[in-house]
N, CA and C atoms as a LAMMPS dump frame, in Angstrom:
ITEM: TIMESTEP
0
ITEM: NUMBER OF ATOMS
666
ITEM: BOX BOUNDS ff ff ff
-5.0000000000000000e+02 5.0000000000000000e+02
-5.0000000000000000e+02 5.0000000000000000e+02
-5.0000000000000000e+02 5.0000000000000000e+02
ITEM: ATOMS id mol type element x y z
1 1 1 N 0.811 -1.214 0
2 1 2 C 0 0 0
3 1 3 C 0.848 1.268 0
4 2 1 N 2.026 1.197 0.565
5 2 2 C 2.846 2.408 0.669
6 2 3 C 4.039 2.364 -0.285
7 3 1 N 3.995 1.424 -1.224
8 3 2 C 5.091 1.367 -2.189
9 3 3 C 5.143 2.68 -2.976
10 4 1 N 6.337 3.22 -3.096
11 4 2 C 6.501 4.502 -3.763
12 4 3 C 6.508 5.672 -2.803
13 5 1 N 6.139 5.417 -1.539
14 5 2 C 6.169 6.482 -0.536
15 5 3 C 7.55 6.523 0.113
16 6 1 N 7.723 7.426 1.057
17 6 2 C 9.008 7.537 1.748
18 6 3 C 9.001 6.779 3.073
19 7 1 N 7.921 6.059 3.327
20 7 2 C 7.859 5.25 4.547
21 7 3 C 8.891 4.135 4.487
22 8 1 N 9.407 3.78 5.645
23 8 2 C 10.412 2.722 5.732
24 8 3 C 9.824 1.542 6.498
25 9 1 N 10.162 0.355 6.065
26 9 2 C 9.689 -0.858 6.737
27 9 3 C 10.852 -1.825 6.877
28 10 1 N 10.822 -2.59 7.954
29 10 2 C 11.848 -3.598 8.19
30 10 3 C 11.196 -4.926 8.516
31 11 1 N 12.001 -5.974 8.571
32 11 2 C 11.493 -7.317 8.862
33 11 3 C 12.322 -7.938 9.978
34 12 1 N 11.646 -8.408 11.006
35 12 2 C 12.294 -9.139 12.093
36 12 3 C 11.649 -10.512 12.187
37 13 1 N 12.459 -11.543 12.165
38 13 2 C 11.955 -12.914 12.278
39 13 3 C 12.258 -13.431 13.674
40 14 1 N 11.255 -14.017 14.319
41 14 2 C 11.491 -14.65 15.618
42 14 3 C 11.294 -16.149 15.43
43 15 1 N 12.379 -16.874 15.613
44 15 2 C 12.341 -18.309 15.388
45 15 3 C 13.43 -18.965 16.211
46 16 1 N 13.337 -20.297 16.31
47 16 2 C 14.279 -21.067 17.118
48 16 3 C 14.308 -20.488 18.532
49 17 1 N 15.446 -20.005 18.996
50 17 2 C 15.514 -19.512 20.374
51 17 3 C 15.714 -18.005 20.453
52 18 1 N 15.59 -17.293 19.33
53 18 2 C 15.818 -15.858 19.369
54 18 3 C 15.165 -15.133 18.212
55 19 1 N 15.573 -13.887 18.007
56 19 2 C 15.026 -13.058 16.933
57 19 3 C 16.175 -12.477 16.127
58 20 1 N 15.945 -12.298 14.833
59 20 2 C 16.984 -11.77 13.959
60 20 3 C 16.373 -10.713 13.041
61 21 1 N 17.115 -9.661 12.796
62 21 2 C 16.671 -8.61 11.887
63 21 3 C 16.996 -9.047 10.464
64 22 1 N 15.993 -9.517 9.751
65 22 2 C 16.176 -10.01 8.385
66 22 3 C 16.449 -8.86 7.427
67 23 1 N 15.75 -7.745 7.62
68 23 2 C 15.948 -6.568 6.784
69 23 3 C 15.827 -5.317 7.641
70 24 1 N 16.859 -4.5 7.633
71 24 2 C 16.793 -3.23 8.353
72 24 3 C 15.756 -2.332 7.673
73 25 1 N 15.18 -1.372 8.392
74 25 2 C 14.17 -0.502 7.786
75 25 3 C 14.667 0.158 6.504
76 26 1 N 13.853 0.075 5.471
77 26 2 C 14.224 0.591 4.159
78 26 3 C 12.967 0.999 3.399
79 27 1 N 13.131 1.869 2.421
80 27 2 C 12.035 2.206 1.514
81 27 3 C 12.189 1.47 0.186
82 28 1 N 13.192 0.592 0.11
83 28 2 C 13.432 -0.216 -1.089
84 28 3 C 12.611 -1.498 -0.985
85 29 1 N 11.509 -1.567 -1.717
86 29 2 C 10.6 -2.697 -1.57
87 29 3 C 11.137 -3.976 -2.192
88 30 1 N 12.082 -3.876 -3.112
89 30 2 C 12.716 -5.085 -3.638
90 30 3 C 13.499 -5.798 -2.541
91 31 1 N 14.146 -5.021 -1.679
92 31 2 C 14.859 -5.615 -0.545
93 31 3 C 13.885 -6.29 0.417
94 32 1 N 12.737 -5.659 0.616
95 32 2 C 11.736 -6.247 1.512
96 32 3 C 11.19 -7.547 0.947
97 33 1 N 10.93 -7.583 -0.352
98 33 2 C 10.445 -8.813 -0.967
99 33 3 C 11.457 -9.938 -0.801
100 34 1 N 12.731 -9.612 -0.99
101 34 2 C 13.774 -10.631 -0.806
102 34 3 C 13.835 -11.078 0.648
103 35 1 N 13.623 -10.13 1.564
104 35 2 C 13.613 -10.479 2.978
105 35 3 C 12.486 -11.428 3.322
106 36 1 N 11.293 -11.158 2.79
107 36 2 C 10.159 -12.053 3.038
108 36 3 C 10.424 -13.445 2.475
109 37 1 N 11.121 -13.505 1.348
110 37 2 C 11.406 -14.799 0.718
111 37 3 C 12.332 -15.657 1.577
112 38 1 N 13.075 -15.027 2.479
113 38 2 C 13.998 -15.768 3.342
114 38 3 C 13.318 -16.379 4.56
115 39 1 N 12.096 -15.959 4.857
116 39 2 C 11.429 -16.407 6.077
117 39 3 C 11.045 -17.874 5.99
118 40 1 N 11.238 -18.587 7.09
119 40 2 C 10.891 -19.997 7.185
120 40 3 C 10.112 -20.233 8.469
121 41 1 N 9.197 -21.181 8.433
122 41 2 C 8.409 -21.514 9.616
123 41 3 C 9.274 -22.271 10.613
124 42 1 N 9.148 -21.908 11.892
125 42 2 C 9.905 -22.562 12.961
126 42 3 C 8.941 -23.109 13.992
127 43 1 N 9.339 -24.195 14.649
128 43 2 C 8.486 -24.787 15.673
129 43 3 C 8.473 -24 16.964
130 44 1 N 9.487 -23.163 17.188
131 44 2 C 9.57 -22.364 18.407
132 44 3 C 9.1 -20.935 18.134
133 45 1 N 8.557 -20.3 19.174
134 45 2 C 8.004 -18.954 19.003
135 45 3 C 8.493 -18.019 20.104
136 46 1 N 9.694 -17.449 19.942
137 46 2 C 10.207 -16.488 20.933
138 46 3 C 9.632 -15.093 20.707
139 47 1 N 8.346 -14.948 20.965
140 47 2 C 7.652 -13.692 20.673
141 47 3 C 8.236 -12.499 21.411
142 48 1 N 8.522 -12.678 22.696
143 48 2 C 9.055 -11.565 23.485
144 48 3 C 10.377 -11.076 22.906
145 49 1 N 11.205 -12.005 22.468
146 49 2 C 12.49 -11.639 21.867
147 49 3 C 12.266 -10.833 20.587
148 50 1 N 11.25 -11.213 19.81
149 50 2 C 10.933 -10.472 18.597
150 50 3 C 10.502 -9.047 18.893
151 51 1 N 9.697 -8.863 19.94
152 51 2 C 9.263 -7.516 20.316
153 51 3 C 10.434 -6.67 20.801
154 52 1 N 11.321 -7.275 21.575
155 52 2 C 12.482 -6.538 22.071
156 52 3 C 13.41 -6.141 20.925
157 53 1 N 13.558 -7.025 19.958
158 53 2 C 14.39 -6.711 18.794
159 53 3 C 13.766 -5.564 17.991
160 54 1 N 12.443 -5.546 17.882
161 54 2 C 11.778 -4.454 17.161
162 54 3 C 11.981 -3.124 17.885
163 55 1 N 11.938 -3.152 19.214
164 55 2 C 12.164 -1.928 19.986
165 55 3 C 13.592 -1.431 19.792
166 56 1 N 14.524 -2.347 19.739
167 56 2 C 15.927 -1.995 19.487
168 56 3 C 16.069 -1.307 18.127
169 57 1 N 15.395 -1.853 17.123
170 57 2 C 15.436 -1.271 15.778
171 57 3 C 14.816 0.122 15.763
172 58 1 N 13.7 0.288 16.451
173 58 2 C 13.016 1.584 16.49
174 58 3 C 13.878 2.638 17.18
175 59 1 N 14.534 2.259 18.253
176 59 2 C 15.42 3.204 18.942
177 59 3 C 16.535 3.66 18.011
178 60 1 N 17.049 2.747 17.214
179 60 2 C 18.096 3.1 16.253
180 60 3 C 17.55 4.045 15.176
181 61 1 N 16.329 3.78 14.714
182 61 2 C 15.71 4.636 13.705
183 61 3 C 15.432 6.033 14.255
184 62 1 N 15.072 6.102 15.518
185 62 2 C 14.792 7.409 16.127
186 62 3 C 16.054 8.249 16.277
187 63 1 N 17.181 7.618 16.315
188 63 2 C 18.437 8.364 16.344
189 63 3 C 18.657 9.056 15.001
190 64 1 N 18.152 8.455 13.932
191 64 2 C 18.247 9.058 12.599
192 64 3 C 17.234 10.185 12.442
193 65 1 N 15.988 9.913 12.912
194 65 2 C 14.91 10.9 12.767
195 65 3 C 13.924 10.709 13.907
196 66 1 N 13.944 11.615 14.836
197 66 2 C 13.158 11.463 16.064
198 66 3 C 11.658 11.618 15.84
199 67 1 N 11.262 12.141 14.677
200 67 2 C 9.845 12.421 14.423
201 67 3 C 9.082 11.224 13.854
202 68 1 N 9.733 10.079 13.713
203 68 2 C 9.049 8.919 13.123
204 68 3 C 7.886 8.467 14.009
205 69 1 N 6.894 7.853 13.387
206 69 2 C 5.736 7.301 14.094
207 69 3 C 5.713 5.791 13.852
208 70 1 N 6.411 5.03 14.678
209 70 2 C 6.581 3.595 14.418
210 70 3 C 5.321 2.774 14.674
211 71 1 N 5.145 1.761 13.855
212 71 2 C 4.074 0.785 14.017
213 71 3 C 4.69 -0.6 13.907
214 72 1 N 4.524 -1.411 14.938
215 72 2 C 5.004 -2.794 14.918
216 72 3 C 3.82 -3.701 14.6
217 73 1 N 3.957 -4.493 13.54
218 73 2 C 2.925 -5.453 13.145
219 73 3 C 3.471 -6.85 13.412
220 74 1 N 2.863 -7.549 14.352
221 74 2 C 3.311 -8.895 14.717
222 74 3 C 2.4 -9.904 14.031
223 75 1 N 2.976 -10.779 13.212
224 75 2 C 2.214 -11.806 12.496
225 75 3 C 2.66 -13.164 13.005
226 76 1 N 1.742 -13.914 13.611
227 76 2 C 2.127 -15.166 14.269
228 76 3 C 0.883 -15.985 14.592
229 77 1 N 1.122 -17.221 15.093
230 77 2 C 0.015 -17.985 15.679
231 77 3 C -0.068 -17.707 17.181
232 78 1 N 0.858 -16.925 17.689
233 78 2 C 0.853 -16.41 19.061
234 78 3 C 0.811 -17.506 20.123
235 79 1 N 1.749 -18.431 20.005
236 79 2 C 1.916 -19.453 21.035
237 79 3 C 3.335 -19.322 21.588
238 80 1 N 3.593 -18.325 22.453
239 80 2 C 4.954 -18.087 22.947
240 80 3 C 5.465 -19.263 23.754
241 81 1 N 6.658 -19.76 23.409
242 81 2 C 7.2 -20.901 24.144
243 81 3 C 8.688 -20.777 24.434
244 82 1 N 9.247 -19.591 24.22
245 82 2 C 10.654 -19.352 24.532
246 82 3 C 10.759 -18.076 25.361
247 83 1 N 11.342 -18.131 26.58
248 83 2 C 11.462 -16.936 27.422
249 83 3 C 12.622 -16.054 26.992
250 84 1 N 12.627 -14.829 27.486
251 84 2 C 13.78 -13.963 27.292
252 84 3 C 14.972 -14.55 28.021
253 85 1 N 16.166 -14.318 27.5
254 85 2 C 17.363 -14.91 28.088
255 85 3 C 17.541 -14.52 29.544
256 86 1 N 17.243 -13.246 29.878
257 86 2 C 17.461 -12.791 31.249
258 86 3 C 16.49 -13.427 32.233
259 87 1 N 15.421 -14.039 31.734
260 87 2 C 14.444 -14.662 32.624
261 87 3 C 14.928 -15.986 33.187
262 88 1 N 15.979 -16.528 32.602
263 88 2 C 16.461 -17.824 33.076
264 88 3 C 17.847 -17.704 33.695
265 89 1 N 18.21 -16.495 34.093
266 89 2 C 19.502 -16.273 34.713
267 89 3 C 19.508 -16.657 36.174
268 90 1 N 20.623 -16.41 36.873
269 90 2 C 20.733 -16.736 38.299
270 90 3 C 19.644 -16.057 39.12
271 91 1 N 19.042 -16.796 40.013
272 91 2 C 18.007 -16.252 40.882
273 91 3 C 16.633 -16.205 40.264
274 92 1 N 16.509 -16.658 39.026
275 92 2 C 15.213 -16.659 38.35
276 92 3 C 14.725 -18.098 38.216
277 93 1 N 14.281 -18.647 39.323
278 93 2 C 13.827 -20.038 39.306
279 93 3 C 12.513 -20.187 38.566
280 94 1 N 11.686 -19.143 38.596
281 94 2 C 10.38 -19.204 37.949
282 94 3 C 10.326 -18.194 36.803
283 95 1 N 9.886 -18.639 35.675
284 95 2 C 9.688 -17.738 34.547
285 95 3 C 8.629 -18.334 33.632
286 96 1 N 8.012 -17.495 32.829
287 96 2 C 7.116 -17.975 31.787
288 96 3 C 7.307 -17.106 30.562
289 97 1 N 7.285 -17.692 29.374
290 97 2 C 7.359 -16.887 28.157
291 97 3 C 6.223 -15.877 28.066
292 98 1 N 5.056 -16.21 28.635
293 98 2 C 3.903 -15.311 28.564
294 98 3 C 4.154 -14.038 29.364
295 99 1 N 4.712 -14.163 30.554
296 99 2 C 5.009 -12.967 31.356
297 99 3 C 6.068 -12.104 30.673
298 100 1 N 7.025 -12.732 30.028
299 100 2 C 8.009 -11.973 29.267
300 100 3 C 7.34 -11.224 28.119
301 101 1 N 6.339 -11.855 27.518
302 101 2 C 5.61 -11.226 26.421
303 101 3 C 4.871 -9.976 26.899
304 102 1 N 4.271 -10.06 28.067
305 102 2 C 3.589 -8.902 28.654
306 102 3 C 4.596 -7.784 28.922
307 103 1 N 5.725 -8.149 29.49
308 103 2 C 6.762 -7.16 29.803
309 103 3 C 7.24 -6.444 28.541
310 104 1 N 7.518 -7.215 27.485
311 104 2 C 8.01 -6.619 26.241
312 104 3 C 6.952 -5.723 25.601
313 105 1 N 5.695 -6.146 25.641
314 105 2 C 4.602 -5.349 25.067
315 105 3 C 4.46 -4.021 25.799
316 106 1 N 4.581 -4.064 27.113
317 106 2 C 4.475 -2.836 27.905
318 106 3 C 5.634 -1.89 27.631
319 107 1 N 6.796 -2.441 27.347
320 107 2 C 7.945 -1.596 27.016
321 107 3 C 7.71 -0.857 25.702
322 108 1 N 7.09 -1.531 24.731
323 108 2 C 6.76 -0.865 23.472
324 108 3 C 5.755 0.264 23.716
325 109 1 N 4.78 -0.014 24.543
326 109 2 C 3.763 1.004 24.848
327 109 3 C 4.404 2.213 25.519
328 110 1 N 5.302 1.969 26.457
329 110 2 C 5.98 3.051 27.166
330 110 3 C 6.822 3.883 26.21
331 111 1 N 7.328 3.24 25.16
332 111 2 C 8.158 3.94 24.176
333 111 3 C 7.322 4.596 23.072
334 112 1 N 5.993 4.625 23.255
335 112 2 C 5.085 5.248 22.28
336 112 3 C 5.174 4.599 20.903
337 113 1 N 5.185 3.276 20.914
338 113 2 C 5.187 2.498 19.673
339 113 3 C 3.807 1.871 19.492
340 114 1 N 3.185 2.119 18.355
341 114 2 C 1.887 1.517 18.078
342 114 3 C 2.064 0.04 17.728
343 115 1 N 1.061 -0.748 18.08
344 115 2 C 1.205 -2.198 17.991
345 115 3 C -0.042 -2.831 17.393
346 116 1 N 0.156 -3.748 16.453
347 116 2 C -0.938 -4.53 15.877
348 116 3 C -0.527 -5.995 15.89
349 117 1 N -1.423 -6.862 16.369
350 117 2 C -1.149 -8.298 16.451
351 117 3 C -2.078 -9.029 15.49
352 118 1 N -1.501 -9.683 14.484
353 118 2 C -2.285 -10.359 13.447
354 118 3 C -2.14 -11.868 13.615
355 119 1 N -3.231 -12.531 13.976
356 119 2 C -3.216 -13.968 14.25
357 119 3 C -3.557 -14.746 12.982
358 120 1 N -2.689 -15.691 12.616
359 120 2 C -2.909 -16.5 11.414
360 120 3 C -3.489 -17.871 11.742
361 121 1 N -3.768 -18.127 13.027
362 121 2 C -4.32 -19.418 13.442
363 121 3 C -5.798 -19.495 13.037
364 122 1 N -6.165 -20.377 12.092
365 122 2 C -7.557 -20.425 11.623
366 122 3 C -8.547 -20.854 12.695
367 123 1 N -8.086 -21.566 13.722
368 123 2 C -8.994 -22.032 14.766
369 123 3 C -9.526 -20.887 15.631
370 124 1 N -8.839 -19.747 15.592
371 124 2 C -9.261 -18.621 16.422
372 124 3 C -10.568 -17.985 15.955
373 125 1 N -10.996 -18.326 14.745
374 125 2 C -12.254 -17.761 14.243
375 125 3 C -13.447 -18.217 15.079
376 126 1 N -13.27 -19.28 15.865
377 126 2 C -14.366 -19.772 16.706
378 126 3 C -14.88 -18.68 17.65
379 127 1 N -13.973 -17.824 18.142
380 127 2 C -14.391 -16.771 19.07
381 127 3 C -15.272 -15.74 18.373
382 128 1 N -14.958 -15.463 17.121
383 128 2 C -15.766 -14.529 16.338
384 128 3 C -17.159 -15.106 16.113
385 129 1 N -17.21 -16.392 15.818
386 129 2 C -18.496 -17.042 15.552
387 129 3 C -19.345 -17.163 16.813
388 130 1 N -18.709 -17.52 17.922
389 130 2 C -19.459 -17.729 19.165
390 130 3 C -20.005 -16.419 19.719
391 131 1 N -19.149 -15.397 19.765
392 131 2 C -19.54 -14.13 20.397
393 131 3 C -20.027 -13.078 19.409
394 132 1 N -19.978 -13.42 18.112
395 132 2 C -20.558 -12.568 17.067
396 132 3 C -20.025 -11.14 17.11
397 133 1 N -18.704 -11.044 17.199
398 133 2 C -18.038 -9.745 17.213
399 133 3 C -16.707 -9.863 16.482
400 134 1 N -16.116 -8.747 16.066
401 134 2 C -14.766 -8.801 15.51
402 134 3 C -13.808 -9.448 16.513
403 135 1 N -12.694 -9.957 16.016
404 135 2 C -11.783 -10.769 16.821
405 135 3 C -11.37 -10.105 18.126
406 136 1 N -10.848 -8.901 18.066
407 136 2 C -10.381 -8.224 19.281
408 136 3 C -11.526 -8.05 20.272
409 137 1 N -12.663 -7.599 19.78
410 137 2 C -13.82 -7.384 20.648
411 137 3 C -14.3 -8.698 21.262
412 138 1 N -14.242 -9.78 20.482
413 138 2 C -14.683 -11.084 20.979
414 138 3 C -13.789 -11.576 22.112
415 139 1 N -12.473 -11.424 21.956
416 139 2 C -11.562 -11.866 23.013
417 139 3 C -11.665 -10.969 24.239
418 140 1 N -11.913 -9.688 24.01
419 140 2 C -12.128 -8.768 25.133
420 140 3 C -13.351 -9.21 25.942
421 141 1 N -14.41 -9.555 25.238
422 141 2 C -15.64 -9.973 25.906
423 141 3 C -15.447 -11.312 26.615
424 142 1 N -14.765 -12.258 25.954
425 142 2 C -14.505 -13.557 26.578
426 142 3 C -13.695 -13.398 27.859
427 143 1 N -12.725 -12.49 27.829
428 143 2 C -11.9 -12.238 29.012
429 143 3 C -12.725 -11.643 30.145
430 144 1 N -13.589 -10.686 29.821
431 144 2 C -14.423 -10.056 30.847
432 144 3 C -15.4 -11.051 31.47
433 145 1 N -15.961 -11.915 30.637
434 145 2 C -16.885 -12.93 31.156
435 145 3 C -16.168 -13.881 32.104
436 146 1 N -14.954 -14.292 31.714
437 146 2 C -14.181 -15.193 32.574
438 146 3 C -13.729 -14.481 33.835
439 147 1 N -13.425 -13.195 33.728
440 147 2 C -13.017 -12.409 34.892
441 147 3 C -14.14 -12.384 35.925
442 148 1 N -15.366 -12.209 35.46
443 148 2 C -16.517 -12.252 36.362
444 148 3 C -16.64 -13.625 37.026
445 149 1 N -16.511 -14.657 36.215
446 149 2 C -16.688 -16.015 36.722
447 149 3 C -15.646 -16.367 37.772
448 150 1 N -14.381 -15.984 37.52
449 150 2 C -13.281 -16.345 38.414
450 150 3 C -13.137 -15.376 39.585
451 151 1 N -13.775 -14.212 39.503
452 151 2 C -13.676 -13.233 40.576
453 151 3 C -12.372 -12.467 40.583
454 152 1 N -11.728 -12.343 39.419
455 152 2 C -10.476 -11.589 39.34
456 152 3 C -10.761 -10.092 39.322
457 153 1 N -9.707 -9.317 39.556
458 153 2 C -9.854 -7.869 39.647
459 153 3 C -9.632 -7.146 38.325
460 154 1 N -8.87 -7.742 37.409
461 154 2 C -8.596 -7.06 36.148
462 154 3 C -8.374 -8.072 35.025
463 155 1 N -8.483 -7.626 33.771
464 155 2 C -8.354 -8.531 32.631
465 155 3 C -6.992 -9.208 32.526
466 156 1 N -5.901 -8.474 32.807
467 156 2 C -4.573 -9.068 32.682
468 156 3 C -4.391 -10.217 33.664
469 157 1 N -4.896 -10.052 34.873
470 157 2 C -4.828 -11.127 35.865
471 157 3 C -5.567 -12.356 35.35
472 158 1 N -6.704 -12.127 34.707
473 158 2 C -7.488 -13.224 34.153
474 158 3 C -6.729 -13.934 33.044
475 159 1 N -6.153 -13.167 32.129
476 159 2 C -5.415 -13.748 31.008
477 159 3 C -4.248 -14.603 31.474
478 160 1 N -3.556 -14.144 32.514
479 160 2 C -2.376 -14.86 32.991
480 160 3 C -2.722 -16.057 33.862
481 161 1 N -3.888 -16.054 34.471
482 161 2 C -4.226 -17.121 35.416
483 161 3 C -5.013 -18.269 34.791
484 162 1 N -5.604 -18.048 33.633
485 162 2 C -6.402 -19.092 32.982
486 162 3 C -5.54 -19.795 31.929
487 163 1 N -5.217 -21.083 32.116
488 163 2 C -4.296 -21.789 31.215
489 163 3 C -4.67 -21.709 29.74
490 164 1 N -5.952 -21.917 29.406
491 164 2 C -6.322 -21.895 27.987
492 164 3 C -6.198 -20.503 27.379
493 165 1 N -6.353 -19.46 28.214
494 165 2 C -6.164 -18.1 27.715
495 165 3 C -4.679 -17.826 27.484
496 166 1 N -3.834 -18.264 28.4
497 166 2 C -2.385 -18.079 28.22
498 166 3 C -1.923 -18.749 26.929
499 167 1 N -2.522 -19.876 26.608
500 167 2 C -2.089 -20.666 25.457
501 167 3 C -2.599 -20.112 24.135
502 168 1 N -3.827 -19.585 24.111
503 168 2 C -4.453 -19.224 22.834
504 168 3 C -4.778 -17.745 22.655
505 169 1 N -4.648 -16.942 23.702
506 169 2 C -5.01 -15.524 23.603
507 169 3 C -3.789 -14.629 23.434
508 170 1 N -2.708 -15.155 22.866
509 170 2 C -1.469 -14.39 22.757
510 170 3 C -1.614 -13.072 22.014
511 171 1 N -2.378 -13.067 20.925
512 171 2 C -2.549 -11.835 20.146
513 171 3 C -3.249 -10.763 20.973
514 172 1 N -4.288 -11.163 21.675
515 172 2 C -5.018 -10.205 22.513
516 172 3 C -4.164 -9.776 23.703
517 173 1 N -3.371 -10.698 24.244
518 173 2 C -2.494 -10.381 25.368
519 173 3 C -1.513 -9.279 24.983
520 174 1 N -0.895 -9.418 23.815
521 174 2 C 0.019 -8.394 23.317
522 174 3 C -0.712 -7.066 23.136
523 175 1 N -1.887 -7.134 22.511
524 175 2 C -2.654 -5.915 22.256
525 175 3 C -3.061 -5.233 23.553
526 176 1 N -3.516 -6.017 24.512
527 176 2 C -3.963 -5.451 25.79
528 176 3 C -2.795 -4.819 26.538
529 177 1 N -1.679 -5.524 26.622
530 177 2 C -0.527 -5.011 27.364
531 177 3 C 0.156 -3.862 26.635
532 178 1 N 0.143 -3.922 25.293
533 178 2 C 0.857 -2.917 24.514
534 178 3 C 0.002 -1.765 24.03
535 179 1 N -1.286 -1.758 24.409
536 179 2 C -2.159 -0.674 23.982
537 179 3 C -2.495 -0.714 22.507
538 180 1 N -2.478 -1.922 21.924
539 180 2 C -2.747 -2.055 20.497
540 180 3 C -4.054 -2.761 20.202
541 181 1 N -4.084 -3.472 19.081
542 181 2 C -5.309 -4.118 18.623
543 181 3 C -4.954 -5.475 18.033
544 182 1 N -5.835 -6.457 18.236
545 182 2 C -5.626 -7.805 17.706
546 182 3 C -6.559 -8.049 16.524
547 183 1 N -6.054 -8.784 15.536
548 183 2 C -6.829 -9.084 14.335
549 183 3 C -6.65 -10.551 13.957
550 184 1 N -7.623 -11.074 13.242
551 184 2 C -7.43 -12.315 12.505
552 184 3 C -6.97 -11.942 11.103
553 185 1 N -6.054 -12.718 10.544
554 185 2 C -5.569 -12.412 9.198
555 185 3 C -6.721 -12.398 8.193
556 186 1 N -7.702 -13.273 8.376
557 186 2 C -8.829 -13.331 7.44
558 186 3 C -9.696 -12.074 7.528
559 187 1 N -9.728 -11.414 8.694
560 187 2 C -10.456 -10.148 8.819
561 187 3 C -9.813 -9.078 7.943
562 188 1 N -8.49 -9.022 7.97
563 188 2 C -7.774 -7.984 7.235
564 188 3 C -7.865 -8.187 5.73
565 189 1 N -8.063 -9.426 5.301
566 189 2 C -8.163 -9.689 3.87
567 189 3 C -9.435 -9.095 3.267
568 190 1 N -10.383 -8.72 4.118
569 190 2 C -11.663 -8.209 3.62
570 190 3 C -11.737 -6.676 3.603
571 191 1 N -10.715 -5.998 4.116
572 191 2 C -10.773 -4.534 4.165
573 191 3 C -10.09 -3.927 2.944
574 192 1 N -10.467 -2.694 2.612
575 192 2 C -9.89 -2.024 1.446
576 192 3 C -8.442 -1.623 1.685
577 193 1 N -8.137 -1.184 2.9
578 193 2 C -6.777 -0.752 3.228
579 193 3 C -6.327 -1.429 4.516
580 194 1 N -5.426 -2.401 4.387
581 194 2 C -4.925 -3.111 5.569
582 194 3 C -4.18 -2.151 6.481
583 195 1 N -3.306 -1.34 5.902
584 195 2 C -2.535 -0.4 6.716
585 195 3 C -3.456 0.596 7.41
586 196 1 N -4.461 1.08 6.687
587 196 2 C -5.415 2.003 7.294
588 196 3 C -6.141 1.375 8.467
589 197 1 N -6.512 0.111 8.328
590 197 2 C -7.194 -0.6 9.404
591 197 3 C -6.281 -0.774 10.61
592 198 1 N -5.014 -1.109 10.369
593 198 2 C -4.063 -1.295 11.466
594 198 3 C -3.806 0.017 12.2
595 199 1 N -3.678 1.094 11.452
596 199 2 C -3.448 2.395 12.082
597 199 3 C -4.671 2.839 12.875
598 200 1 N -5.852 2.599 12.333
599 200 2 C -7.078 2.959 13.047
600 200 3 C -7.193 2.163 14.341
601 201 1 N -6.906 0.872 14.259
602 201 2 C -7.002 0.021 15.444
603 201 3 C -6.017 0.39 16.524
604 202 1 N -4.857 0.924 16.126
605 202 2 C -3.845 1.284 17.122
606 202 3 C -4.264 2.496 17.944
607 203 1 N -5.282 3.223 17.49
608 203 2 C -5.771 4.396 18.222
609 203 3 C -7.069 4.116 18.965
610 204 1 N -7.811 3.108 18.511
611 204 2 C -9.108 2.823 19.122
612 204 3 C -8.948 2.1 20.448
613 205 1 N -9.839 2.366 21.362
614 205 2 C -9.896 1.659 22.634
615 205 3 C -11.264 0.997 22.758
616 206 1 N -11.256 -0.316 22.919
617 206 2 C -12.52 -1.032 23.055
618 206 3 C -13.111 -0.736 24.423
619 207 1 N -14.363 -0.36 24.436
620 207 2 C -15.049 -0.074 25.692
621 207 3 C -16.322 -0.909 25.751
622 208 1 N -16.278 -2.011 26.472
623 208 2 C -17.453 -2.862 26.604
624 208 3 C -18.454 -2.241 27.568
625 209 1 N -19.711 -2.327 27.222
626 209 2 C -20.776 -1.831 28.09
627 209 3 C -21.368 -2.994 28.874
628 210 1 N -22.066 -2.666 29.945
629 210 2 C -22.708 -3.709 30.749
630 210 3 C -23.674 -4.521 29.904
631 211 1 N -24.305 -3.867 28.933
632 211 2 C -25.254 -4.57 28.062
633 211 3 C -24.559 -5.624 27.206
634 212 1 N -23.284 -5.368 26.838
635 212 2 C -22.524 -6.36 26.077
636 212 3 C -22.342 -7.634 26.887
637 213 1 N -21.995 -7.471 28.156
638 213 2 C -21.791 -8.626 29.026
639 213 3 C -23.098 -9.38 29.247
640 214 1 N -24.175 -8.646 29.474
641 214 2 C -25.475 -9.297 29.69
642 214 3 C -25.918 -10.063 28.443
643 215 1 N -25.713 -9.453 27.289
644 215 2 C -26.099 -10.096 26.034
645 215 3 C -25.313 -11.384 25.817
646 216 1 N -23.992 -11.326 26.074
647 216 2 C -23.154 -12.508 25.887
648 216 3 C -23.501 -13.597 26.891
649 217 1 N -23.735 -13.214 28.137
650 217 2 C -24.092 -14.196 29.16
651 217 3 C -25.41 -14.889 28.812
652 218 1 N -26.368 -14.128 28.306
653 218 2 C -27.652 -14.704 27.924
654 218 3 C -27.487 -15.659 26.747
655 219 1 N -26.643 -15.27 25.787
656 219 2 C -26.413 -16.104 24.607
657 219 3 C -25.737 -17.42 24.989
658 220 1 N -24.726 -17.342 25.866
659 220 2 C -23.976 -18.537 26.253
660 220 3 C -24.785 -19.462 27.153
661 221 1 N -25.786 -18.935 27.826
662 221 2 C -26.582 -19.766 28.738
663 221 3 C -27.609 -20.618 27.998
664 222 1 N -27.853 -20.328 26.726
665 222 2 C -28.846 -21.078 25.947
666 222 3 C -28.277 -22.414 25.478
């Protein structure tokens, strides 16, 4: 969508046990195409490492031009299974890749980096079908309903304490912690401007009303 513009884009791959910058930010789209061609699917998903590497790249870009407005687009099945290296150091007997993911997402938010999480897992469409809402809104509602049921105080506590949410809600977890928005890849294929949708979502804040919760509870009780 931005080919021919002066916008710069880079590619970071998170695979195996770490993350690597496949292509530094550039406006040369031939380089980006070659970078995408190098990507390979990996069984491991060091998501937190990928976010930290993106923040490192953005800090470097800001040294060149402080006025940039960075947007990180994370494309994954969002099943984090590799912790940050510092989480397994001396004195760190307990760690989880999910908590590292929350930490990294919050660091991006603190650095004023917009964030979009695009889930390619086709099974995630079940939430859209069950709750009859766009993906992000559906996961937000599912989290709130579970929060009520479990008696938790906030959504993040719910996401981290419920095993199935930790395992499958990675895109929403990143969006919630990083102040961004979660999407299904199939949702984005239906819009006229993918970039426009991602930028719009990075500014929107979902606000569920009490009527949303009542409607969902009534629907699920049938």
